[in-house]
N, CA, C and O atoms as a DFTB+ gen file, in Angstrom:
260 C
 N C O
     1  1       7.352      12.494     -29.781
     2  2       8.006      11.289     -28.522
     3  2       9.000      10.348     -29.727
     4  3       8.655      10.164     -30.894
     5  1       9.588      10.115     -29.438
     6  2      10.811       9.332     -30.457
     7  2      10.881       7.911     -29.517
     8  3      10.382       7.844     -28.394
     9  1      11.573       6.821     -30.165
    10  2      11.568       5.793     -29.581
    11  2      12.850       5.640     -28.506
    12  3      13.206       4.471     -28.360
    13  1      13.517       6.530     -27.815
    14  2      14.101       5.946     -26.582
    15  2      13.893       6.987     -25.626
    16  3      14.659       7.231     -24.695
    17  1      12.313       7.888     -26.011
    18  2      12.314       8.808     -24.918
    19  2      11.777       8.346     -23.904
    20  3      10.835       7.743     -24.418
    21  1      11.691       8.188     -22.837
    22  2      10.556       7.498     -21.374
    23  2       8.941       7.971     -21.528
    24  3       8.571       9.142     -21.437
    25  1       8.251       7.070     -21.726
    26  2       7.278       7.456     -21.829
    27  2       6.404       8.570     -20.123
    28  3       6.983       8.576     -19.037
    29  1       5.254       9.217     -20.319
    30  2       4.867       9.601     -18.959
    31  2       4.051       8.347     -18.186
    32  3       3.433       7.543     -18.883
    33  1       4.067       8.236     -17.021
    34  2       3.374       7.648     -16.543
    35  2       2.153       8.173     -15.844
    36  3       2.092       9.245     -15.243
    37  1       1.275       7.373     -15.977
    38  2       0.211       7.368     -15.502
    39  2       0.230       7.372     -13.768
    40  3       0.963       6.617     -13.129
    41  1      -0.531       8.172     -13.256
    42  2      -0.408       8.432     -11.946
    43  2      -0.676       7.092     -10.914
    44  3      -0.023       6.853      -9.898
    45  1      -1.966       6.175     -11.522
    46  2      -2.529       5.398     -11.067
    47  2      -0.854       3.500     -10.563
    48  3      -0.548       2.750      -9.636
    49  1      -0.364       3.884     -12.366
    50  2       0.724       2.644     -12.679
    51  2       1.383       3.418     -11.445
    52  3       1.294       2.771     -10.401
    53  1       2.080       4.761     -11.314
    54  2       3.255       5.515     -10.625
    55  2       3.022       5.082      -9.104
    56  3       3.934       4.699      -8.371
    57  1       1.600       5.198      -8.704
    58  2       1.367       4.664      -7.437
    59  2       1.784       3.374      -6.881
    60  3       2.396       3.100      -5.848
    61  1       1.224       2.528      -7.976
    62  2       1.385       1.054      -7.617
    63  2       2.483       0.622      -7.568
    64  3       2.771      -0.390      -6.930
    65  1       3.563       1.529      -8.445
    66  2       4.807       0.921      -8.470
    67  2       5.678       1.588      -7.387
    68  3       6.632       0.934      -6.967
    69  1       5.430       2.942      -6.841
    70  2       5.827       3.100      -5.269
    71  2       5.721       2.233      -4.625
    72  3       6.641       2.124      -3.814
    73  1       4.946       1.458      -4.581
    74  2       4.181       0.722      -3.390
    75  2       5.134      -0.656      -3.245
    76  3       5.318      -1.342      -2.240
    77  1       5.650      -0.811      -4.542
    78  2       5.969      -2.092      -4.724
    79  2       7.792      -1.818      -5.524
    80  3       8.161      -1.606      -6.679
    81  1       8.521      -1.966      -4.206
    82  2      10.249      -1.732      -5.326
    83  2      10.528      -2.393      -6.325
    84  3      10.615      -1.763      -7.380
    85  1      10.760      -3.861      -6.347
    86  2      10.782      -4.876      -6.651
    87  2      10.319      -4.252      -8.188
    88  3      11.165      -3.713      -8.902
    89  1       8.724      -4.398      -8.666
    90  2       8.297      -3.522      -9.846
    91  2       8.852      -2.723     -10.110
    92  3       9.365      -2.741     -11.229
    93  1       9.090      -1.433      -9.126
    94  2       9.619      -0.468      -9.987
    95  2      10.838      -0.213     -10.243
    96  3      11.203       0.731     -10.944
    97  1      11.696      -1.157      -9.612
    98  2      13.016      -2.080     -10.415
    99  2      12.902      -2.564     -11.665
   100  3      13.781      -2.456     -12.519
   101  1      12.004      -3.018     -11.794
   102  2      12.192      -3.721     -12.987
   103  2      11.376      -2.836     -14.090
   104  3      11.900      -2.697     -15.196
   105  1      10.446      -2.393     -13.897
   106  2       9.801      -1.710     -14.546
   107  2      10.950      -0.139     -15.345
   108  3      10.733       0.456     -16.400
   109  1      11.956       0.067     -14.462
   110  2      13.005       1.320     -14.601
   111  2      13.784       0.719     -16.012
   112  3      14.011       1.131     -17.149
   113  1      14.039      -0.493     -15.224
   114  2      15.100      -1.023     -15.925
   115  2      14.553      -1.305     -17.606
   116  3      15.510      -1.504     -18.355
   117  1      13.223      -1.350     -18.274
   118  2      12.747      -1.758     -19.135
   119  2      13.279      -0.593     -20.113
   120  3      13.671       0.514     -19.743
   121  1      13.208      -1.092     -21.504
   122  2      13.571      -0.169     -22.471
   123  2      12.213       0.909     -22.655
   124  3      11.056       0.627     -22.344
   125  1      12.623       2.037     -23.166
   126  2      11.671       2.759     -23.168
   127  2      10.005       1.935     -23.528
   128  3       8.972       1.782     -22.876
   129  1      10.594       1.444     -25.318
   130  2       9.477       0.629     -25.565
   131  2       8.583      -0.313     -24.928
   132  3       7.357      -0.376     -25.027
   133  1       9.405      -1.061     -24.235
   134  2       8.308      -1.961     -23.355
   135  2       7.512      -1.449     -21.905
   136  3       6.563      -1.853     -21.233
   137  1       8.492      -0.313     -21.848
   138  2       7.481       0.659     -20.880
   139  2       6.081       1.004     -21.601
   140  3       4.999       0.764     -21.065
   141  1       6.174       1.413     -22.486
   142  2       4.680       2.194     -23.031
   143  2       4.007       0.564     -23.409
   144  3       2.824       0.277     -23.223
   145  1       4.806      -0.167     -23.840
   146  2       3.696      -1.440     -24.291
   147  2       3.203      -2.080     -22.503
   148  3       2.028      -2.432     -22.615
   149  1       3.625      -2.296     -21.190
   150  2       3.175      -1.756     -19.979
   151  2       2.531      -0.730     -19.614
   152  3       1.955      -0.754     -18.526
   153  1       2.484       0.320     -20.374
   154  2       1.545       1.287     -20.144
   155  2       0.367       1.149     -20.790
   156  3      -0.624       1.610     -20.224
   157  1       0.218       0.545     -22.001
   158  2      -0.781       0.751     -22.517
   159  2      -1.485      -0.812     -22.360
   160  3      -2.576      -1.045     -22.880
   161  1      -0.884      -1.642     -21.739
   162  2      -1.375      -3.064     -20.974
   163  2      -2.256      -2.327     -19.822
   164  3      -3.366      -2.813     -19.607
   165  1      -1.904      -1.336     -19.159
   166  2      -2.388      -0.779     -18.016
   167  2      -4.037      -0.070     -18.212
   168  3      -4.920      -0.039     -17.354
   169  1      -4.089       0.420     -19.513
   170  2      -4.710       1.082     -19.702
   171  2      -6.513       0.109     -20.488
   172  3      -7.500       0.541     -21.083
   173  1      -6.096      -1.216     -20.042
   174  2      -7.197      -2.151     -20.439
   175  2      -7.457      -2.742     -19.010
   176  3      -8.394      -3.537     -19.093
   177  1      -6.859      -2.627     -17.424
   178  2      -7.097      -2.536     -16.206
   179  2      -8.105      -1.740     -15.945
   180  3      -8.109      -0.604     -16.421
   181  1      -9.212      -2.227     -15.085
   182  2     -10.501      -1.165     -15.087
   183  2     -10.852      -0.897     -12.857
   184  3     -11.714      -0.311     -12.203
   185  1      -9.658      -1.690     -12.523
   186  2      -9.604      -1.716     -10.820
   187  2      -8.765      -1.484     -10.081
   188  3      -7.757      -2.133     -10.362
   189  1      -8.639      -0.792      -9.144
   190  2      -7.097      -0.568      -8.551
   191  2      -6.548      -2.232      -8.082
   192  3      -5.370      -2.469      -8.345
   193  1      -7.176      -3.098      -7.564
   194  2      -6.621      -4.081      -6.750
   195  2      -5.921      -4.552      -8.104
   196  3      -4.692      -4.556      -8.035
   197  1      -6.654      -5.083      -9.731
   198  2      -6.345      -5.260     -10.778
   199  2      -4.873      -5.137     -10.940
   200  3      -4.068      -6.068     -10.988
   201  1      -4.573      -3.573     -11.035
   202  2      -3.807      -2.952     -11.299
   203  2      -2.230      -3.447     -10.561
   204  3      -1.072      -3.555     -10.966
   205  1      -2.842      -3.626      -9.471
   206  2      -1.689      -3.802      -8.372
   207  2      -1.498      -5.532      -8.173
   208  3      -0.444      -5.947      -7.691
   209  1      -2.169      -6.124      -8.423
   210  2      -1.919      -7.555      -8.901
   211  2      -1.021      -7.426     -10.289
   212  3       0.122      -7.860     -10.431
   213  1      -1.728      -6.802     -11.170
   214  2      -0.316      -6.412     -12.422
   215  2       0.584      -5.978     -11.768
   216  3       0.654      -7.073     -11.211
   217  1       1.386      -5.396     -11.273
   218  2       2.170      -4.502     -10.819
   219  2       2.996      -5.317     -10.063
   220  3       4.221      -5.255      -9.959
   221  1       1.957      -6.347      -9.369
   222  2       3.124      -7.339      -8.422
   223  2       3.539      -8.952      -9.005
   224  3       4.162      -9.893      -8.514
   225  1       2.785      -8.692     -10.411
   226  2       3.148      -9.619     -10.933
   227  2       4.397      -9.321     -12.167
   228  3       4.632     -10.156     -13.040
   229  1       4.978      -8.274     -12.088
   230  2       5.848      -7.370     -12.621
   231  2       7.178      -8.038     -11.994
   232  3       8.016      -8.702     -12.605
   233  1       7.162      -7.641     -10.387
   234  2       8.126      -7.974      -9.645
   235  2       8.545      -9.271      -9.410
   236  3       9.718      -9.517      -9.129
   237  1       7.171     -10.638      -9.554
   238  2       7.776     -11.805      -9.352
   239  2       8.098     -12.469     -10.464
   240  3       8.402     -13.661     -10.410
   241  1       8.076     -11.866     -11.471
   242  2       7.778     -13.407     -13.008
   243  2       8.711     -12.328     -13.936
   244  3       9.428     -13.111     -14.560
   245  1       8.997     -11.295     -14.260
   246  2       9.800     -10.100     -14.985
   247  2       8.912     -10.090     -16.121
   248  3       7.867      -9.500     -15.844
   249  1       8.949     -10.471     -17.140
   250  2       8.205      -9.930     -18.322
   251  2       6.881     -10.843     -17.819
   252  3       6.791     -11.828     -17.085
   253  1       5.802      -9.964     -18.641
   254  2       4.618     -10.254     -18.272
   255  2       3.665      -9.844     -19.493
   256  3       2.465     -10.101     -19.579
   257  1       4.315      -9.274     -20.252
   258  2       3.244      -9.424     -21.435
   259  2       4.331      -9.315     -22.661
   260  3       3.951      -9.381     -23.830
């Protein structure tokens, strides 16, 4: 994968983004590198509730990591 190719979205993150259009819009506008950083961060999240809270924070606060 090169630096501009969009990373593959994990199913859990994709589902959480689909439930939050503001976060989905924010995530889709990120560069490929920033999307990878978000995805890497979600690998440290251990529960569905925590993942949803993280995604909700993307919609409300913009840059979160």
